[in-house]
C-alpha positions in Angstrom: 131.7 -17.9 74.1 134.6 -17.2 71.8 135.3 -20.8 71.2 131.6 -21.5 70.4 131.6 -18.6 68.0 134.7 -20.0 66.3 132.7 -23.1 65.6 130.4 -21.0 63.5 127.5 -21.0 66.0 125.1 -18.1 66.0 124.9 -15.6 68.8 121.4 -16.9 69.6 122.6 -20.5 69.9 125.5 -19.5 72.1 123.2 -17.3 74.3 120.7 -20.2 74.7 123.5 -22.6 75.6 125.1 -20.2 78.1 121.9 -18.8 79.5 122.6 -15.2 78.6 121.3 -12.7 76.0 122.5 -12.7 72.4 123.5 -9.0 72.8 125.9 -10.1 75.6 127.4 -12.7 73.3 127.9 -10.0 70.6 129.5 -7.6 72.9 132.1 -10.2 74.1 132.8 -11.3 70.6 133.3 -7.7 69.5 135.7 -7.1 72.4 137.7 -10.2 71.4 137.8 -9.1 67.7 139.0 -5.6 68.6 141.5 -6.4 71.4 142.1 -10.1 71.3 142.5 -11.9 74.7 143.3 -8.6 76.4 139.8 -7.5 75.5 138.3 -10.3 77.6 139.9 -9.1 80.8 137.7 -7.3 83.3 138.1 -3.6 82.9 139.0 -1.3 85.8 136.2 0.6 87.4 133.7 -2.2 87.1 131.7 -3.1 90.1 131.1 -1.4 93.4 134.1 0.5 94.9 135.5 -0.9 98.2 134.4 0.9 101.3 137.8 0.6 102.9 140.8 1.4 100.9 144.2 0.0 101.8 146.0 3.1 100.5 144.1 5.5 102.8 142.5 3.5 105.6 144.9 0.8 106.5 146.8 2.6 109.2 143.6 3.7 110.9 142.1 0.2 110.8 145.2 -1.3 112.2 145.3 1.2 115.1 141.6 0.7 115.9 142.0 -3.1 115.9 145.0 -2.8 118.1 143.0 -0.7 120.6 140.0 -3.1 120.5 141.6 -6.5 120.2 139.1 -9.4 120.2 136.2 -6.8 120.0 135.6 -6.2 116.3 132.4 -4.4 117.0 134.2 -1.7 119.0 136.8 -1.3 116.4 134.1 -1.1 113.7 132.1 1.6 115.6 135.3 3.6 116.2 136.3 3.4 112.6 132.8 4.4 111.3 132.9 7.5 113.5 136.5 8.4 112.5 136.1 7.7 108.7 132.5 8.8 108.4 131.7 5.6 106.4 129.2 3.0 107.6 130.1 -0.6 107.0 129.4 -4.0 108.4 131.7 -6.1 110.7 131.9 -8.6 107.8 133.4 -5.8 105.6 136.0 -5.0 108.2 136.9 -8.7 108.6 137.2 -9.1 104.8 139.4 -6.0 104.6 141.7 -7.3 107.4 141.9 -10.7 105.8 142.7 -9.3 102.4 145.4 -6.9 103.6 147.0 -9.5 105.9 147.1 -11.9 102.9 148.6 -9.2 100.7 151.3 -8.3 103.2 152.2 -12.0 103.7 152.6 -12.4 100.0 155.0 -9.4 99.9 157.0 -10.8 102.7 157.3 -14.3 101.2 157.7 -13.3 97.6 
């Protein structure tokens, strides 16, 4: 978007080319003009908050998974009751995968 704008293209041309609205183009160009490359980074607080938080839920998740090895459905049901948060088995699997990957990075790096 920014490179196309630097070629003196209009916001409407860029929007048509990228398949977005010209207001979106204008907002991104303004962010770039105000803050440079840093303005193009995704801001914190965007998107939906994670249901399970590593900082608060990790130890409980690990304990439930230990108790219900090979039975993710049982661990999920136990955690939903304990944490008071409904979530899918897929959410639990993603959380485990993400936290395992993060701990592996800390150990190796």
